[in-house]
Each structure stands twice: as C-alpha cells, then as structure tokens.
N, C-alpha and C positions, 0 to 999 in steps of 0.2 A: 632541586629548583621548585620554588613555591608556585602555587596556582597563579598568583598575581604576576610573577616573573614570566611564567610560561605564556600567559595571555599577552603581556607586553611584547615578548619575543615574536609571537604570532602576528600581532598588529604591525610591527615594524618589518617583519618578513614580507607581508603582503604589500606594504608600501614600497619596499626595496625591489621586489619582483616587478611591480608596475613601472617603476622608474627605469629599471634595466630594459624592460620590453620597449619602452618608449624611446629612450635615448640611444641605446645600442641598436635597436631595430634588427634583431638577429635574423629575421625572416625576409628582410628587405622589402617590406610592404610600403604602401603609400602613407603619407602623413596622416590622413584621416583614419586609415585602417590601423595605424600604430596607436592612435588614441583609443580606439575601441579595444584593441588587444591589451593595452595597459589596464583598462578598467576591468576587462575580463580576467586578467591575471590577478588583479587585486581581489575581486569577488571570489574567484575559485580558491585562492590561497586562504582567504578568511573562512570560506565554507569548509574546506578540508581540515584546517587547524582549529575550527570552532573558536576563532578569536572573538567573535561576537555571535549572538543568536542568529541562526540562519535567516529568519524573517527580517531582522534588522539589516543584514547585509543585502537582502533583496531590495531594500529601499534605495540603495546607492544610485541606481540609474536615474531616479527622479531628481537627484542633485547633480551628479557628474555628467550625465549626457547633455543637459542644457548648458552646463558650465563650460564644457570643453567643445561645444559646437557639434556634438555627435548627432543629436536629435533634439527636437523641441520638447518642452515640458508637456505640451498637449498630446503629441504623438506618443511620447513615452508613457504618459499616464493612461493612455488608451489600453495598453497591454495589461494593466491591472484590472481592467473591466472586461477582459476577454470572456466570451460566452461560456467557454468550458469551465471557468472558475465557478460559475453559477450551478453547473452540474454537480460539482463537488460540494458546494454550499447546501444544495438541496439534500444530497446524500448525508451530509453531516447532521442536518436537522432531523431527518428520519431516524438516524442513529440515536440522537439525543432523546427523541420521544420513546423509542424502544427501551432505552436505558431508564428513562424517568419512571416508566410505569412497570418496570421489572419484567417486561416481556422476554428480554434476553435470558434472564435467569430461569424463567419457566421453560423456555425452549431447551436450554442446555441441560437442566436437570431431567427433563422428560426423555431426552435422547439417551442420557447415561442410564436412566432407569430401565429403558427398553433394550439396551445392549447386554445387560447382565452384569454381575458383580464379581466374576473371577478377575484376577489381576489383568489379564490380557483384554478382557471385554470392557473393563472400566477404562483402560487406556484407549481402546477403540471408540468408546462412547465420547470421551473427551476430544479425540481427534475429529470425529464427525461434528460434534456440537460446536467446537471452536472454529473449524473450517467453514461451517455453514454461516455462523454469525460474522466471520471475517469477510465473507463475500459482500456484506452490506455495511458493516461498521469498520472503522479503521483497525488495522491489525494491533496497534498499541492499545486502543480502548478495549478490544476483544480480550487481549491478554490480561489486562488489568481486571477485567470482569471475571474471567475464568480462574485467575490465580488464587483468590481466597477460597473458592469452591474446591479447587484441587488440594489446597493445604488442609482444609477441613476433612476431606476424604483420606488424605495421608494420615492425619491424626487418628481418625476412627480405625483405620487399618492397623495402625501401630498399637492402639489400645486393645484391639481384639485379635491380635495375631496368635496363631496356634503353634508357631515354631516351624511350620512347613512353608517353604518358599523363600525367595530372596526379596526381602522388603526394601533393601537399599536399591536394587535394580528397579523395583516397582516405582519408588519415589523418583528416581532419576528419569525413567521413561515418561512418567506423568508430566514432569516439568518440561522435558524436551517436546512432548506431544503438544503442549499448549503453545510453546513458542513457534515450532516449525509449522504446525497446522494453521496458526494465525497468518504466517507468511505465505503459505501455499494457498490458503483460502482467499487471500486478498487479491491474487492474480486472476481470479475467476470472473470478476466483473470490472468494468471501467472505474467504478467508484470505490472498489475494494481497497485500494492502496494509492497513496499520492503519486508514485512514479507512473502508474497507468494514466492518470489524469494529465500529468505533465506531458507525456509523450503524445497523447491524443490531441491536446491543445496545440502543441507545436506542429503536428502533422496536418491538422485541419487548417491551420493558419497558412502553412507553407504551400500546400497543394490544393487548398479550397475543396477538399473532399472529406466528407464526414465519415467517421468510423461508426458503424451501426452497433448499438448496444447488444443486440441479439447476435450479430456476427461475432463480436468479441466473446460472448458467452459460449457460442457453439464451438469455438476453438479452445478457449481457456478453461472452461468448467470441467470438461473431461480430463484435461491435463492436470488441473488442481486435484481432482479426485484420484488420479493415478499416483500423483506425488504423495497424497495422504495415505493411500494404500501401501505404497512403498515405505513410507515412514513407519507404519504399523509393523510391517514384516521385518524391516531392518532393525528396529528398536526392540521388539518383543521376541522375535524368533532367532535373530542372528547375533546381535551385540549384547543385549542385556535381558535374557530370559528370566522371568520372575517365578514361574511355576506356582503361582498362588491360586488356589481353588476358590470357588464361589464363597463369598463371605456374607453371612446373614446380617452381621453388624453393619457392613457397608450398605447393604440393601436397605436396612432400616433407616440408616442415616439419610440416604438419598430420598426415600419416601417421606421421612419426617420433614425434610426441607421443602418438598413439594407441598406437603400438607400445610406447612406454615404459610405458604404463599396464598392459600385459600383458593376460592373460585375466581376465575378472571373477572375483574370489575368492568364496568362500562367503558372506562377510558382505555384499558388494556385491549379490549375487543375492538374499539374504534381505531386504535393505532394499528392493530393487525390488519384491519380492513383497508385502511389507507395505504399501508405498506404493500399489501398484496395487489391492490389496484394500481399503484405506481409501478410495481414490478411488471404487471401484465401489460401496462401501456408501453413500457420499455421493450418488452418482448415482441408485442404485436404492433408496434408503431408503423412499420412499413405497410402491412396489409390495411391498416386503418387509413393511411394516407392514400392508398391506391383505390379504395372502394368509394371514396367521396371527394368532391372537388372544392369543398367549402373552406377547409383549413388544412394546414400541414404541420404536424407535430414534429419536434425533434427532441433528442434526449435531454438537452438542457432545459427546454420548456417543461418537460414532464417532471424533472426533478423539482423545479420551482412550484409546479402545480401541486405536487405531493406535499411540499413544505407549507404552502399556503393553506392547504386543507387541514393541516395540523393546527394552525393558528385560528382557523375558522370553527373547527369542530369542537363543541363543548365536551368537557370531561364527564359530564353526567353527575348523578347523585354521589356525594362523597361518602366514605365509610362512616359508620356511627362514631360519634364523639368529636368529629371535626366541626368547626364553626360553619354555620349555614351560609355565611357570605362567600364561601369557596365553592358552593354547589354549581355555580355557572362558570367555573374556571375552564378555560379551553385546554385541549389536550397538550398544547405547547404554548407557553407564555414567553414573551420576549426576554424576561429575566433568565430563562433557562439557557439562552444562547451565550450567556457569560462563560459557560463551560466549553463552548465550541472552539476549535483550533483555528482561530482567525489568522494566526501567524502562517499557517500552511497556505492559506489563500494569497497572502502577500508574497509568499515564496514562489508560488506559481506565477504571479504577475511579474516579479523580478526576473524569473527564468525566461519567460516569454519575451520580455523587453531586451534582455541580453542576447538571446538567440536571434531576435529580429535585427539587432544592430550588427551582430557578427555576419549575418546573411547579407545585409545591405552593403557592408564594407567589402564583400567579396572574399572574406577570410575563410569561410566554411567551404566555398567552392574550391579555393586553392588547396586547402587541406585534403579535401576529397580527391582532387586530381592527383596530388602527391601520393596519397595512399593507393590510388588506383593503379599507379605504375608498378607497385609491388604486390598488389592483391590480385588473385585470380578471380574466381567466382564460384558459384555453385555451393554445394553442401559443405565443403571444407571452410569456405569463408563464413558461412552461418555458424559453424561449429567454433571457429576462432573468435567470433564476436561474442558468443555465449560464454566461452571459457574466460575471456578477458573481463567481461562484465561481471560474472559471478564472483571472481576472485578480487577484483577491484572493490566490489561492494562490501567485502569483509572489513575494509579499513576506511571506507568513504561513505558518507550519507547516500542512500540510494536515490533520494530526490535530487540532490546536487549532481550525482552521477548522471542521471537521465537528462537533466538540464544541459550538462556539458556535452554528452555524447550523442543526443538526438540529432543535432545538426550535422555532426561529423558522419554518423553512419548513413543518414539519408543522402548527404552529398556524395559519399562514397558509392552508394547504390546508384545514384543518378549518373555518376562518372562511368561506371562499368556497365550501365544499361540494365540493372536489376530493379525489381519492384522494391521501393524503399521500405515497405512493410516487412519484407523478408529479412531485413537486417534490424529494423527499428523495434519490431515487436519482440524478437528473441532477446535483444539487448535489454529491453524494459522488463520483461518477465524474469530474466536472470538476475537483474539488480535487486529483486525482492526475495531471492531464494538463498541468500548468504546464510550459512548454517554453522560455520566453524568457530567464530569468535563472538564474545558477548557484545562487542561494539558493532557487529555486522548489521543488526536491526534492533529497534527498541524492544520487541518481544524477547529476543535473545538476552538482552541485558536484564530485563525484569526477572526472568526465571533463573538466571545465573545468580542473582542476588539472594535467592532463596537458601543458598547453602547446600542444596541437594545435589549440585552438579560440580564436579571437578573440571578444571580447564582441559586436562588431557582427555576426559570423557567427551566433552563437547567437541574438541578437535577431531576425535575419532569418529563420532557419529556424524558430525558436520561434513567431514571430508567425503564420507560415503554418500550422504544425501546430496552434496554438491555434484558428485559424479553422476548420480541418478538423475538429478535435475538437468545437467548438461545434456545427457543422452535424450531424455524425454522432450525437452524444449526444442532441441535441434531437430529431432525427427518430426515432431508435431508441426513445427513451423515450416519445415521444408516440404513435407508431403501434403499437409492439410490446409495450410494458410492460403495457398493459391486457389483452392477449391471453395473456401468459405468467405474470403474477404476480397474487397475490390482491389484491383491494381491501378496504378496511376497511368 
C-alpha cells in the first residue's frame, strides 16, 4: 500500500469511527456528549494514524466545536491562549538562543572532555551532556544537536582504533546514549519535553492549582539522573561492553573541536547569564513571592521575562570580518523564531480544548467512575498506570497520549479518592521513556536512522530500560511525590 493510500485510509477511518460513535452511541451518553465523543474519536484516530500533521489535527476544535454546538468559537479559542503555552514558548526561545550562539555545543564538548576518553567514559560524557541539555531544550532538538558530534567521535575512534575493544558495541552504545538520555533528561523539568507541559496545563486548568517548577525538579531531576546512571550501567557494563581504553586521538578531536569554538563571545556569555537568571527565578520563585508584597511571579511569567530579555539584550561586538551594521544585533531576533516548533504550541491548545469539552460533557467523569469499579488503589494502581503508559507510548505519540489520558487518570483518581498527581505525573513521565521502538520518540528514530543500531538491539536495550523506568517512576512517585508536591 502506497503512502498516499495509507493516508486516505487513515482519513476515512477517523471519519468512520466518528460517525459510528455518534450514530451508534455505544456508551449510551447524551446527545451533546455523543457529539463531543465523535470529535474526540476523529482527532485521536488521526493523531494515532498520523493521517495529518498533529498540529493541524489540533485545529479541528476551532471548526467542529462551534459547528456542532459543542462550544463557542470564543471559548474554544481561549484554550489556544492558555497560560502554560507561554511557559513552553519562553522555554523554546531560550533554547533557540542557546543553539544560535553555540552555547549548547560548548557545554556538551566540555562535559565530554572532562569525563575522559575511554570508551565507557566517552559514553558517560555524552549521557551527561545530552541529559543536561535536554532538561532545557526539547529532546528532539538536543538529539539533533548531539548526533553529528557523536558521529564525528565514532569516525575518529574508527580511524585510530588499535584493534583492542569492541567498536561496534561502542558505536551502538553512543547512539543509544544520545536517544535515551534525551528522553530521560527531558522529564527533569516542566519545559524539558512537551508531555510535561501538556499535563501541567491540563492539571492547572482543571484544579486551579499550579505545579511549582522547583517542586517538579525536586521530584524528577533525581529520577532523571538515576535513569541516566542506569542507562550507563545497562548499556556499557551489561549488554554491550566495549572495553576500549583511553584514546589519545579521541581526546585530541574533542579538544580541537573546543579550540575551534574559540573563547566565548559577548553574545554567548549574555545568553548564559539570561539562562541562569531565568532558571534561578524558576527555582526561587516561591521565596521571592513570600518575602515581598509588591508582585507575584509565576513560572509562565518568568519564561516570558527570559524570552523578552533575549530580544532586548544586544549581542555585542561582532567577530572580525562581519559587517558593522550587525554590531547592535540583539541576542535573539524575531527571524530566529522561524525555527521554533510553533506546531507544538497549537497541539497544546487543541489538546486543552478537547480535554475541556470532554470534561464539560461529563464523559471523563463517567469513564473514571467506570474504571473506579475495577481499580483498587495504592501502589499497584500507580504501577499499572506506568506500565500501560510506557508501552502505549512505544506506538503512539507521547504528546497525544498525555492529551488523551490526562483527563482519564485524573478522573479515576478523583473517583477513588486519590491525589490526581499520584496517577497523572507517573503517566506523564512514563510517556517520555519509551525505549524499545524507533517510533517510540523522535530521538529514538533519529539515532536508529544512523545505521549503527539493529532493531533487535534496540528492542533488547529498550525493554530493560523500560523495566528500569517502570520501577523507578513508580517508587519515586509513590513515596516522594506526596512529600514534595501539593495534593488537591
């Protein structure tokens, strides 16, 4: 079947499922709820089958909700301007500036240079560098940035190998390290990966309770670090040991790359200062609000403050040879935002609009009540949610998954009297940890395309990392989340 035929089949499948849900009404819901359910079936089918780009599907509520009397265009459009979307927008702009002025490359190369140049230490360096960057940049952007650096290191190691050690295992581990640590690093902060932002946006809208940036980091950053440590041990010590000793050639290559970057320029230093100040405001927001009565900061405001600072701050004197009219260029120009993932912001808006309508129609509460009849509670329920989420994410977009499941798990928690964060956060974190299949996350697909990884190797390593993630996410959320984050 050709790609065009597959796309047509996906389009008609979505329409068929929507019509069946409306006319057959298998769940015996009200007329208004059936209309919402039909639109939800259409959107979810098109998201899962990728019949159209996900951001395009996310625009459907703006047409179908007013058309079928589900909601007004004014109320629907308000979801696309939800405050949490601006948190991610600010994070995107910080990431653009870091990438524009090569700060990301300098950070990554210096971490690798300091961890050493034996096979295992190079892999550890890439895990740390990639995970650290993915906390603040999108996991896809981080992988795309680290991928060519890793390929150049693989090339140098190949050219200078002395016959000792398993270089195929080294190449494989390096590719897996980039993909998996991008995924794991992204869960450490709210802005690290789109599913986090999607869940936070839904939770804050539903319960009118904000999730503090620092509280999220206190729970998820240690979890991310443990996952990255487990990745290092599993890949280099258990599954694919390389036994490559320190390489002078690799060390020279890393140091030559750092030397080519030269000294940090004014713009690079200013981006670093703005980034650090923004991160510190996120971390110390609550104490700042408590010690003075004049203003109240929130995480969304801080992200936009950081973004505005980038557009205000001049880049400084340009390097020699550049035209003088660029000397007063700002650190970030509006033209730079052409590279920004605007579609992700639309996707958030569409997800919030859909979840809001499902909630108002009473469908989420009904589903939660139905599941509550068969679900117990406690640790086993959290474990079940994590297992289901991580394996569904292997074949479904993690953003779409969180859009669909956030209302379900929160309603289930409400029905059985649990803190909804105890189910919602594990579900969200697990959605970003799919490691078995190339289509599980964009980083997985990027490194699989390198040709250094066979599918059975990714399945083997991914299954073990999935099991490790299931155990760590479940235990962290069950024992630490109630101590670190607010309950409803």
